[in-house]
C-alpha angles and dihedrals in degrees: 000000000000120000116198120208143139114291124245126223090250089061095057092098091054091048092049089051089055091048090053095045099094138055095269096042095046089063098044108034122082139211098235104096096193096088091046092050091048090050091049090052090050091049090051089054090055110075091205098056122082132177109207124198131190114219127196124176091344094309126114103233104162141025145176138171118234120196125184116215129191115213146169100227123091091031093311094306120183112227138192125223118207117203141162095031111181138164124190110268094237092054101045118122094037099099097261093122091052090049090049091052091048088052091050091049092049091051090047093052091046088055091053098258118152096186133046118197 
């Protein structure tokens, strides 16, 4: 069973490990956690920026970043942007990514967003 929730600062290393655990991430993520922790702190200071994690049996197995954006287009629709979607390599293909996206969409709708991108 996967439980989705907002990440804590202590979980940043686990999230970074997920980000680095694919062909793209392996080449662009680093081992120095200081910039990631600073970015997490900045995200926490922004009310419209959420780092979601999926936890199973005490292990962080999925993540995504959800950002809420106010805009003028589409009759001043508020939108949500989903980025950095990752699922642990050994658990891919089991529907966790779909469940994570459903969680992101539900949070976006609850925040008044009419568009998810």
